[in-house]
N, CA, C and O atoms as a MOPAC input file, in Angstrom:
PM7 MOZYME 1SCF
protein

 N     47.29200 1    72.48400 1   149.58400 1
 C     47.35900 1    71.48400 1   150.61500 1
 C     46.50900 1    71.98700 1   151.78000 1
 O     46.62700 1    73.14400 1   152.18200 1
 N     45.66300 1    71.12900 1   152.31600 1
 C     44.78800 1    71.51000 1   153.41700 1
 C     45.59900 1    71.65100 1   154.70200 1
 O     46.65200 1    71.03600 1   154.86700 1
 N     45.08100 1    72.46700 1   155.59400 1
 C     45.74500 1    72.66600 1   156.86700 1
 C     45.89300 1    71.32800 1   157.58200 1
 O     44.93400 1    70.56200 1   157.67000 1
 N     47.07400 1    71.04600 1   158.08600 1
 C     47.33600 1    69.81100 1   158.80000 1
 C     47.81400 1    68.68200 1   157.90200 1
 O     48.33200 1    67.68100 1   158.39800 1
 N     47.65100 1    68.82100 1   156.58400 1
 C     48.16100 1    67.79800 1   155.67900 1
 C     49.67700 1    67.86200 1   155.65800 1
 O     50.27100 1    68.93800 1   155.72000 1
 N     50.27800 1    66.71600 1   155.57300 1
 C     51.73800 1    66.66000 1   155.51200 1
 C     52.16800 1    66.68200 1   154.05400 1
 O     51.48600 1    66.11600 1   153.19900 1
 N     53.29300 1    67.33000 1   153.75800 1
 C     53.79800 1    67.31300 1   152.38200 1
 C     54.23300 1    65.89900 1   152.02100 1
 O     54.52500 1    65.09900 1   152.90900 1
 N     54.28000 1    65.58500 1   150.74400 1
 C     54.73900 1    64.25600 1   150.35200 1
 C     56.18800 1    64.05000 1   150.75600 1
 O     56.97300 1    64.99600 1   150.80800 1
 N     56.52800 1    62.81300 1   151.03700 1
 C     57.88500 1    62.47100 1   151.44000 1
 C     58.69800 1    62.17500 1   150.18400 1
 O     58.26800 1    61.41200 1   149.31800 1
 N     59.87100 1    62.78400 1   150.09600 1
 C     60.75400 1    62.57300 1   148.94700 1
 C     62.12900 1    62.17700 1   149.44800 1
 O     62.66300 1    62.78500 1   150.37500 1
 N     62.67700 1    61.18900 1   148.85000 1
 C     64.01400 1    60.72400 1   149.24000 1
 C     64.95600 1    60.97400 1   148.07500 1
 O     64.69400 1    60.54200 1   146.95200 1
 N     66.02100 1    61.65200 1   148.33500 1
 C     66.93200 1    62.03700 1   147.26700 1
 C     68.38600 1    61.75400 1   147.59800 1
 O     69.25900 1    62.54500 1   147.24000 1
 N     68.66500 1    60.66800 1   148.25900 1
 C     70.05700 1    60.34200 1   148.50800 1
 C     70.67300 1    59.73200 1   147.25400 1
 O     71.64000 1    60.27800 1   146.72300 1
 N     70.14800 1    58.63400 1   146.77600 1
 C     70.69300 1    57.97800 1   145.58700 1
 C     69.93000 1    58.34100 1   144.32200 1
 O     70.51600 1    58.43400 1   143.24300 1
 N     68.63600 1    58.54400 1   144.45100 1
 C     67.78500 1    58.85500 1   143.30800 1
 C     67.16600 1    60.23700 1   143.47700 1
 O     66.83100 1    60.64200 1   144.59000 1
 N     67.01800 1    60.94000 1   142.39300 1
 C     66.40200 1    62.27200 1   142.42900 1
 C     64.87900 1    62.13400 1   142.33900 1
 O     64.25100 1    62.59400 1   141.38600 1
 N     64.31900 1    61.50300 1   143.33600 1
 C     62.89200 1    61.19700 1   143.34700 1
 C     62.03100 1    62.44100 1   143.21900 1
 O     61.01700 1    62.42300 1   142.52100 1
 N     62.41900 1    63.51300 1   143.87800 1
 C     61.60500 1    64.73500 1   143.89300 1
 C     61.75200 1    65.53700 1   142.60400 1
 O     60.75200 1    65.97600 1   142.03600 1
 N     62.96700 1    65.73200 1   142.14300 1
 C     63.20900 1    66.63100 1   141.02100 1
 C     63.20400 1    65.94300 1   139.65900 1
 O     62.66100 1    66.47700 1   138.69200 1
 N     63.80300 1    64.77300 1   139.58600 1
 C     63.91700 1    64.05100 1   138.31700 1
 C     63.69300 1    62.56300 1   138.59500 1
 O     64.65400 1    61.79400 1   138.63600 1
 N     62.44800 1    62.15300 1   138.78400 1
 C     62.16200 1    60.75300 1   139.14700 1
 C     62.87100 1    59.76100 1   138.23500 1
 O     62.85100 1    59.88600 1   137.01000 1
 N     63.49600 1    58.77400 1   138.86800 1
 C     64.18700 1    57.72300 1   138.12800 1
 C     65.63400 1    58.01900 1   137.80700 1
 O     66.36600 1    57.12000 1   137.39200 1
 N     66.06800 1    59.26000 1   137.98800 1
 C     67.45500 1    59.62700 1   137.69600 1
 C     68.32100 1    59.49800 1   138.94300 1
 O     67.86900 1    59.69000 1   140.07200 1
 N     69.57000 1    59.16800 1   138.69200 1
 C     70.54100 1    59.08200 1   139.78100 1
 C     70.91200 1    60.47200 1   140.27800 1
 O     70.93700 1    61.42900 1   139.50500 1
 N     71.19800 1    60.57500 1   141.55700 1
 C     71.83000 1    61.76000 1   142.12400 1
 C     73.29700 1    61.61000 1   141.70900 1
 O     74.02600 1    60.80700 1   142.29200 1
 N     73.72500 1    62.36700 1   140.71900 1
 C     74.99800 1    62.13700 1   140.03600 1
 C     76.20000 1    62.08600 1   140.98500 1
 O     77.01600 1    61.17800 1   140.83100 1
 N     76.36700 1    62.98800 1   141.94500 1
 C     77.53300 1    62.86500 1   142.82800 1
 C     77.53300 1    61.55700 1   143.62900 1
 O     78.59200 1    60.97100 1   143.85300 1
 N     76.36900 1    61.10400 1   144.05400 1
 C     76.28600 1    59.84900 1   144.80400 1
 C     76.57700 1    58.67200 1   143.87100 1
 O     77.25500 1    57.72300 1   144.26400 1
 N     76.07500 1    58.72800 1   142.65700 1
 C     76.36400 1    57.68600 1   141.67000 1
 C     77.87100 1    57.59900 1   141.41900 1
 O     78.41800 1    56.50100 1   141.32700 1
 N     78.53600 1    58.73400 1   141.30700 1
 C     79.98500 1    58.73200 1   141.08500 1
 C     80.72500 1    58.06300 1   142.24100 1
 O     81.68400 1    57.32300 1   142.02100 1
 N     80.28700 1    58.32000 1   143.45900 1
 C     80.90400 1    57.67500 1   144.62500 1
 C     80.69700 1    56.16500 1   144.54500 1
 O     81.62700 1    55.39600 1   144.78300 1
 N     79.47800 1    55.74100 1   144.20800 1
 C     79.18500 1    54.31300 1   144.11300 1
 C     80.02400 1    53.66400 1   143.01600 1
 O     80.55500 1    52.57000 1   143.21000 1
 N     80.14700 1    54.31900 1   141.88100 1
 C     80.95000 1    53.76500 1   140.78100 1
 C     82.42700 1    53.71900 1   141.15000 1
 O     83.11900 1    52.75600 1   140.81700 1
 N     82.92100 1    54.75800 1   141.84100 1
 C     84.31200 1    54.77000 1   142.29700 1
 C     84.55600 1    53.60500 1   143.25100 1
 O     85.56100 1    52.90200 1   143.14600 1
 N     83.62400 1    53.41000 1   144.18200 1
 C     83.76500 1    52.30600 1   145.14600 1
 C     83.82600 1    50.96400 1   144.42100 1
 O     84.68300 1    50.13300 1   144.72100 1
 N     82.93500 1    50.75500 1   143.48400 1
 C     82.90300 1    49.49300 1   142.72800 1
 C     84.19300 1    49.31400 1   141.93200 1
 O     84.74500 1    48.21400 1   141.88000 1
 N     84.67700 1    50.39800 1   141.31000 1
 C     85.92900 1    50.34700 1   140.55200 1
 C     87.12800 1    50.00800 1   141.43400 1
 O     88.15300 1    49.53700 1   140.94000 1
 N     87.00000 1    50.24600 1   142.73400 1
 C     88.07700 1    49.97500 1   143.68400 1
 C     87.77500 1    48.74500 1   144.53700 1
 O     88.22800 1    48.63100 1   145.67600 1
 N     86.99400 1    47.82400 1   143.95700 1
 C     86.70100 1    46.52000 1   144.57500 1
 C     86.00400 1    46.61100 1   145.92300 1
 O     86.21900 1    45.77500 1   146.80100 1
 N     85.17600 1    47.62200 1   146.08100 1
 C     84.36600 1    47.75400 1   147.28700 1
 C     82.93000 1    47.35900 1   146.94700 1
 O     82.48100 1    47.54700 1   145.81600 1
 N     82.22700 1    46.82400 1   147.91000 1
 C     80.81800 1    46.50400 1   147.72700 1
 C     80.00100 1    47.77200 1   147.86100 1
 O     80.34200 1    48.66500 1   148.63700 1
 N     78.92700 1    47.84600 1   147.10400 1
 C     78.01100 1    48.98200 1   147.18400 1
 C     76.70900 1    48.46000 1   147.77700 1
 O     76.01700 1    47.63900 1   147.17600 1
 N     76.39600 1    48.95300 1   148.96400 1
 C     75.24700 1    48.49400 1   149.73700 1
 C     74.21000 1    49.60000 1   149.82500 1
 O     74.55900 1    50.77900 1   149.88500 1
 N     72.96000 1    49.23300 1   149.83100 1
 C     71.89000 1    50.20800 1   149.98900 1
 C     71.01500 1    49.80400 1   151.16100 1
 O     70.59200 1    48.65500 1   151.28500 1
 N     70.75700 1    50.78000 1   152.01300 1
 C     69.85100 1    50.63300 1   153.13600 1
 C     68.73800 1    51.63200 1   152.89100 1
 O     68.99300 1    52.82700 1   152.74700 1
 N     67.51100 1    51.15100 1   152.84300 1
 C     66.40800 1    52.02200 1   152.46000 1
 C     65.22300 1    51.88700 1   153.41000 1
 O     65.01500 1    50.84100 1   154.02500 1
 N     64.46000 1    52.95300 1   153.51400 1
 C     63.23000 1    52.92100 1   154.31000 1
 C     62.08500 1    52.27700 1   153.53300 1
 O     61.00600 1    52.05400 1   154.08300 1
 N     62.31600 1    51.98200 1   152.27300 1
 C     61.28600 1    51.28800 1   151.49100 1
 C     61.06900 1    49.89200 1   152.07400 1
 O     61.91900 1    49.36700 1   152.79400 1
 N     59.93300 1    49.30800 1   151.75600 1
 C     59.64300 1    47.96800 1   152.26100 1
 C     59.73900 1    46.90500 1   151.16900 1
 O     59.49200 1    45.73000 1   151.43800 1
 N     60.09300 1    47.29200 1   149.94900 1
 C     60.24000 1    46.33700 1   148.84800 1
 C     61.63500 1    46.45100 1   148.25500 1
 O     61.99700 1    47.47700 1   147.67900 1
 N     62.41000 1    45.39100 1   148.40100 1
 C     63.76800 1    45.43700 1   147.85700 1
 C     63.78400 1    45.27400 1   146.34400 1
 O     64.67900 1    45.79700 1   145.68100 1
 N     62.80400 1    44.55500 1   145.78000 1
 C     62.84100 1    44.32400 1   144.33300 1
 C     62.61100 1    45.61400 1   143.55900 1
 O     63.31900 1    45.86600 1   142.58400 1
 N     61.64700 1    46.43800 1   143.95600 1
 C     61.41200 1    47.68900 1   143.23500 1
 C     62.56900 1    48.66400 1   143.45700 1
 O     62.96100 1    49.37500 1   142.53200 1
 N     63.11100 1    48.70400 1   144.65800 1
 C     64.23700 1    49.59500 1   144.94300 1
 C     65.46200 1    49.17000 1   144.13600 1
 O     66.13700 1    50.01200 1   143.54300 1
 N     65.74800 1    47.88300 1   144.11400 1
 C     66.90100 1    47.38100 1   143.35600 1
 C     66.75200 1    47.71600 1   141.87100 1
 O     67.71700 1    48.12400 1   141.22600 1
 N     65.54800 1    47.54300 1   141.33400 1
 C     65.32300 1    47.81800 1   139.91700 1
 C     65.53600 1    49.29500 1   139.60800 1
 O     66.19000 1    49.63300 1   138.62100 1
 N     64.98700 1    50.18000 1   140.44400 1
 C     65.17200 1    51.61200 1   140.21400 1
 C     66.64100 1    52.00200 1   140.29100 1
 O     67.11200 1    52.80100 1   139.48200 1
 N     67.35900 1    51.45400 1   141.24200 1
 C     68.77400 1    51.77100 1   141.39500 1
 C     69.59500 1    51.27200 1   140.21400 1
 O     70.43300 1    52.00700 1   139.69200 1
 N     69.36800 1    50.04100 1   139.79000 1
 C     70.13200 1    49.52100 1   138.65400 1
 C     69.74800 1    50.24000 1   137.36200 1
 O     70.60600 1    50.48400 1   136.51300 1
 N     68.47100 1    50.58100 1   137.20500 1
 C     68.05300 1    51.34500 1   136.02800 1
 C     68.74700 1    52.70400 1   135.97100 1
 O     69.00000 1    53.23000 1   134.88700 1
 N     69.05500 1    53.27100 1   137.14300 1
 C     69.71300 1    54.57600 1   137.20500 1
 C     71.23700 1    54.45500 1   137.07800 1
 O     71.93600 1    55.46800 1   137.05500 1
 N     71.75500 1    53.22200 1   136.99600 1
 C     73.17600 1    53.03400 1   136.77900 1
 C     73.98800 1    52.60200 1   137.99000 1
 O     75.20900 1    52.47500 1   137.90300 1
 N     73.32500 1    52.37500 1   139.11800 1
 C     74.05600 1    51.98700 1   140.33100 1
 C     74.43200 1    50.51700 1   140.32000 1
 O     73.63600 1    49.67100 1   139.91200 1
 N     75.65400 1    50.20600 1   140.77100 1
 C     75.97000 1    48.82000 1   141.08200 1
 C     75.31000 1    48.50800 1   142.43000 1
 O     75.38600 1    49.32600 1   143.34700 1
 N     74.68100 1    47.37000 1   142.56700 1
 C     73.99800 1    47.01900 1   143.81700 1
 C     74.47900 1    45.63800 1   144.25200 1
 O     74.09800 1    44.62600 1   143.66400 1
 N     75.30900 1    45.60500 1   145.27500 1
 C     75.79000 1    44.32900 1   145.80000 1
 C     74.85200 1    43.76800 1   146.85600 1
 O     74.72200 1    42.55100 1   146.98500 1
 N     74.20400 1    44.63000 1   147.60400 1
 C     73.23400 1    44.19500 1   148.61600 1
 C     72.28100 1    45.34700 1   148.87600 1
 O     72.64000 1    46.51700 1   148.75000 1
 N     71.06100 1    44.98800 1   149.24000 1
 C     70.06400 1    45.98900 1   149.60700 1
 C     69.28300 1    45.45200 1   150.79400 1
 O     68.94300 1    44.27000 1   150.84400 1
 N     69.00800 1    46.31300 1   151.72800 1
 C     68.23900 1    45.94400 1   152.91300 1
 C     67.12100 1    46.96200 1   153.08000 1
 O     67.34800 1    48.16900 1   153.00400 1
 N     65.91700 1    46.46400 1   153.30800 1
 C     64.74300 1    47.32500 1   153.42400 1
 C     64.16000 1    47.27600 1   154.82700 1
 O     64.47200 1    46.39800 1   155.63200 1
 N     63.31300 1    48.23800 1   155.08100 1
 C     62.59500 1    48.32600 1   156.35000 1
 C     61.52400 1    47.24000 1   156.39300 1
 O     60.90200 1    46.92700 1   155.37700 1
 N     61.31800 1    46.67800 1   157.56100 1
 C     60.25000 1    45.69800 1   157.74800 1
 C     58.95500 1    46.42700 1   158.04700 1
 O     58.97100 1    47.52500 1   158.60400 1
 N     57.83700 1    45.82500 1   157.68400 1
 C     56.53200 1    46.43800 1   157.94200 1
 C     56.38500 1    46.71500 1   159.43400 1
 O     56.66800 1    45.85100 1   160.26400 1
 N     55.94400 1    47.92000 1   159.76500 1
 C     55.75600 1    48.32100 1   161.14600 1
 C     57.00500 1    48.85700 1   161.82100 1
 O     56.94200 1    49.31600 1   162.96200 1
 N     58.12500 1    48.80700 1   161.14300 1
 C     59.39500 1    49.26500 1   161.70300 1
 C     59.59100 1    50.74200 1   161.35900 1
 O     59.24700 1    51.17000 1   160.25800 1
 N     60.13800 1    51.51900 1   162.29000 1
 C     60.39700 1    52.92500 1   162.00100 1
 C     61.50300 1    53.01900 1   160.94900 1
 O     62.29900 1    52.09500 1   160.78100 1
 N     61.53700 1    54.15400 1   160.24500 1
 C     62.55200 1    54.33500 1   159.20600 1
 C     63.95800 1    54.29000 1   159.78200 1
 O     64.81900 1    53.57900 1   159.26400 1
 N     64.19800 1    55.04500 1   160.85400 1
 C     65.54200 1    55.06400 1   161.42200 1
 C     65.87600 1    53.72700 1   162.07300 1
 O     67.01700 1    53.27200 1   161.99400 1
 N     64.90300 1    53.09600 1   162.71100 1
 C     65.14000 1    51.78300 1   163.31200 1
 C     65.46300 1    50.73300 1   162.26200 1
 O     66.34200 1    49.89400 1   162.46200 1
 N     64.75000 1    50.78100 1   161.14300 1
 C     65.00200 1    49.83100 1   160.06700 1
 C     66.37600 1    50.01200 1   159.46100 1
 O     67.06300 1    49.03600 1   159.16000 1
 N     66.77700 1    51.25800 1   159.28300 1
 C     68.10000 1    51.50600 1   158.69500 1
 C     69.21300 1    51.05200 1   159.63800 1
 O     70.20900 1    50.47800 1   159.19700 1
 N     69.04200 1    51.31100 1   160.94000 1
 C     70.04500 1    50.85900 1   161.91600 1
 C     70.10500 1    49.33200 1   161.93900 1
 O     71.19500 1    48.76100 1   161.98300 1
 N     68.94600 1    48.66300 1   161.90800 1
 C     68.91300 1    47.20400 1   161.87900 1
 C     69.62100 1    46.67900 1   160.63000 1
 O     70.39800 1    45.72700 1   160.69900 1
 N     69.34200 1    47.31100 1   159.48900 1
 C     69.97400 1    46.88300 1   158.23800 1
 C     71.49700 1    46.99600 1   158.30900 1
 O     72.20800 1    46.07400 1   157.90600 1
 N     71.99100 1    48.10500 1   158.81200 1
 C     73.45100 1    48.26800 1   158.90600 1
 C     74.04800 1    47.22400 1   159.84000 1
 O     75.12200 1    46.68600 1   159.57000 1
 N     73.35700 1    46.93800 1   160.93500 1
 C     73.83800 1    45.90700 1   161.86200 1
 C     73.85700 1    44.54600 1   161.16500 1
 O     74.83700 1    43.81000 1   161.27400 1
 N     72.79200 1    44.21100 1   160.46000 1
 C     72.72900 1    42.92700 1   159.75600 1
 C     73.82000 1    42.81000 1   158.69600 1
 O     74.46000 1    41.76500 1   158.57600 1
 N     74.03300 1    43.87600 1   157.92800 1
 C     75.07800 1    43.84600 1   156.90500 1
 C     76.45700 1    43.68100 1   157.54200 1
 O     77.30300 1    42.95200 1   157.02400 1
 N     76.67600 1    44.35500 1   158.65800 1
 C     77.93600 1    44.22400 1   159.38900 1
 C     78.10600 1    42.79400 1   159.88500 1
 O     79.19300 1    42.22600 1   159.78900 1
 N     77.03400 1    42.21300 1   160.41500 1
 C     77.09900 1    40.83000 1   160.90600 1
 C     77.34200 1    39.83100 1   159.78000 1
 O     77.82700 1    38.72700 1   160.02700 1
 N     77.00900 1    40.20600 1   158.54700 1
 C     77.27500 1    39.34500 1   157.38700 1
 C     78.71400 1    39.48400 1   156.89200 1
 O     79.12000 1    38.79900 1   155.95300 1
 N     79.48200 1    40.37100 1   157.52400 1
 C     80.89000 1    40.50400 1   157.16800 1
 C     81.25600 1    41.77000 1   156.42800 1
 O     82.43200 1    41.99600 1   156.14000 1
 N     80.27800 1    42.60300 1   156.11300 1
 C     80.59700 1    43.87500 1   155.45800 1
 C     81.11700 1    44.86500 1   156.49000 1
 O     80.67700 1    44.85900 1   157.64000 1
 N     82.04100 1    45.70300 1   156.08300 1
 C     82.48300 1    46.84200 1   156.89700 1
 C     81.99100 1    48.08500 1   156.17500 1
 O     82.42200 1    48.37000 1   155.05800 1
 N     81.10000 1    48.81400 1   156.80000 1
 C     80.51500 1    49.99600 1   156.16900 1
 C     81.43200 1    51.17600 1   156.45200 1
 O     81.47800 1    51.69400 1   157.56700 1
 N     82.16200 1    51.59000 1   155.42000 1
 C     83.13700 1    52.65900 1   155.59300 1
 C     82.53200 1    54.03700 1   155.37100 1
 O     83.00900 1    55.02200 1   155.93600 1
 N     81.47700 1    54.11700 1   154.54700 1
 C     80.84500 1    55.40700 1   154.26800 1
 C     79.32900 1    55.23100 1   154.28600 1
 O     78.79000 1    54.34100 1   153.62900 1
 N     78.66000 1    56.07900 1   155.03300 1
 C     77.20300 1    56.09100 1   155.12000 1
 C     76.75100 1    57.45000 1   154.59800 1
 O     77.05500 1    58.48000 1   155.19900 1
 N     76.02700 1    57.45500 1   153.48500 1
 C     75.59500 1    58.69700 1   152.84900 1
 C     74.08500 1    58.81500 1   153.00300 1
 O     73.35200 1    57.87700 1   152.68900 1
 N     73.61700 1    59.96500 1   153.48600 1
 C     72.18200 1    60.17600 1   153.64800 1
 C     71.83900 1    61.64900 1   153.70200 1
 O     72.71800 1    62.49900 1   153.84000 1
 N     70.53800 1    61.94900 1   153.59200 1
 C     70.12000 1    63.35800 1   153.64900 1
 C     69.23200 1    63.65500 1   154.84900 1
 O     68.70600 1    64.76200 1   154.96000 1
 N     69.05500 1    62.70400 1   155.74000 1
 C     68.27900 1    62.90900 1   156.96400 1
 C     69.15600 1    62.60300 1   158.16500 1
 O     70.00000 1    61.70900 1   158.10700 1
 N     68.96700 1    63.32300 1   159.23000 1
 C     69.76400 1    63.04800 1   160.42600 1
 C     69.50700 1    61.63100 1   160.92800 1
 O     70.39800 1    61.00800 1   161.50500 1
 N     68.30100 1    61.12000 1   160.71400 1
 C     67.99500 1    59.76200 1   161.16500 1
 C     68.72600 1    58.69100 1   160.35200 1
 O     68.77700 1    57.53400 1   160.76900 1
 N     69.29500 1    59.06100 1   159.19400 1
 C     70.08100 1    58.10800 1   158.41300 1
 C     71.35600 1    57.68900 1   159.14200 1
 O     72.01500 1    56.72600 1   158.74900 1
 N     71.69700 1    58.41000 1   160.19600 1
 C     72.96200 1    58.17700 1   160.88500 1
 C     72.77900 1    57.63700 1   162.29600 1
 O     73.75700 1    57.44400 1   163.01800 1
 N     71.54400 1    57.39300 1   162.69400 1
 C     71.28400 1    56.87800 1   164.03900 1
 C     71.55300 1    55.38300 1   164.09700 1
 O     71.26800 1    54.65300 1   163.14800 1
 N     72.09600 1    54.94200 1   165.20500 1
 C     72.29000 1    53.51800 1   165.41900 1
 C     73.66200 1    52.97000 1   165.08200 1
 O     73.94300 1    51.80400 1   165.35700 1
 N     74.51300 1    53.78100 1   164.49600 1
 C     75.88700 1    53.35200 1   164.22900 1
 C     76.03700 1    52.31100 1   163.14400 1
 O     75.25200 1    52.25500 1   162.19800 1
 N     77.06600 1    51.48300 1   163.29700 1
 C     77.44300 1    50.44000 1   162.34900 1
 C     77.96800 1    51.00300 1   161.03300 1
 O     77.69000 1    50.45800 1   159.96500 1
 N     78.71800 1    52.08100 1   161.10900 1
 C     79.41300 1    52.62900 1   159.95300 1
 C     80.58400 1    53.44800 1   160.48000 1
 O     80.58100 1    53.88300 1   161.63200 1
 N     81.59000 1    53.65400 1   159.62400 1
 C     82.77900 1    54.38100 1   160.04800 1
 C     82.65700 1    55.89000 1   159.89800 1
 O     83.04000 1    56.63200 1   160.80200 1
 N     82.13100 1    56.35200 1   158.77600 1
 C     82.06600 1    57.79600 1   158.51200 1
 C     80.73800 1    58.11700 1   157.85100 1
 O     80.31000 1    57.43000 1   156.92400 1
 N     80.08700 1    59.17300 1   158.33800 1
 C     78.82200 1    59.60500 1   157.75700 1
 C     78.99800 1    60.84600 1   156.90600 1
 O     79.78400 1    61.73500 1   157.23500 1
 N     78.25900 1    60.89800 1   155.80900 1
 C     78.28900 1    62.04100 1   154.90300 1
 C     76.86000 1    62.53300 1   154.72600 1
 O     76.05200 1    61.88800 1   154.05700 1
 N     76.55100 1    63.67800 1   155.32900 1
 C     75.20000 1    64.23300 1   155.33000 1
 C     75.01600 1    65.13800 1   154.12200 1
 O     75.73400 1    66.12300 1   153.95000 1
 N     74.04200 1    64.78800 1   153.28900 1
 C     73.66500 1    65.60500 1   152.14100 1
 C     72.59000 1    66.59100 1   152.57900 1
 O     71.93900 1    66.36000 1   153.59700 1
 N     72.38300 1    67.67300 1   151.85100 1
 C     71.35000 1    68.63000 1   152.24300 1
 C     69.94700 1    68.03500 1   152.06900 1
 O     69.70700 1    67.22700 1   151.17300 1
 N     69.03000 1    68.45300 1   152.94500 1
 C     67.64000 1    68.02600 1   152.82200 1
 C     66.74300 1    69.21000 1   152.49400 1
 O     65.52300 1    69.06700 1   152.41800 1
 N     67.34400 1    70.37800 1   152.30100 1
 C     66.62000 1    71.58800 1   151.92300 1
 C     65.45600 1    71.85300 1   152.88700 1
 O     64.28400 1    71.90700 1   152.51200 1
 N     65.86200 1    72.01600 1   154.15700 1
 C     64.90200 1    72.31900 1   155.23300 1
 C     63.79900 1    71.28600 1   155.34300 1
 O     62.64200 1    71.62500 1   155.59100 1
 N     64.15400 1    70.03600 1   155.16000 1
 C     63.20200 1    68.94700 1   155.33400 1
 C     62.37800 1    68.60900 1   154.12000 1
 O     61.63900 1    67.62500 1   154.14600 1
 N     62.47000 1    69.38600 1   153.04700 1
 C     61.65400 1    69.09600 1   151.86400 1
 C     62.02100 1    67.77200 1   151.22600 1
 O     61.19700 1    67.18300 1   150.52600 1
 N     63.23700 1    67.28400 1   151.44700 1
 C     63.65300 1    66.03300 1   150.82300 1
 C     63.81700 1    64.93100 1   151.84700 1
 O     64.47700 1    63.93100 1   151.56400 1
 N     63.24400 1    65.07900 1   153.01600 1
 C     63.41800 1    64.02600 1   154.03100 1
 C     62.10900 1    63.38900 1   154.36900 1
 O     62.06000 1    62.48400 1   155.20200 1

């Protein structure tokens, strides 16, 4: 990598994009399946800008997906995620658990409890 180049961005909250592309992060998948088994909605808030590709990857990996909200073009990642949580809340969802591996996944509120996964010194954020 040339000096000043940034490393590639990898997101590994629900999917093991960096280590095993297309595979579910098994502990997160188990939480999602437990929630669905207990009549809870499983919502995804992503920094991606395409909900169709994200939804397909998540369902292919075994996730139940009740709703997905993506970042709008030109919107910051943390701003988009906060907007998504607000919109989902305004639609009547109560977000009881917010799981993420970046500190910015928790900015802006609209959730009851946050669960921070490791980002391995930023390599997965």
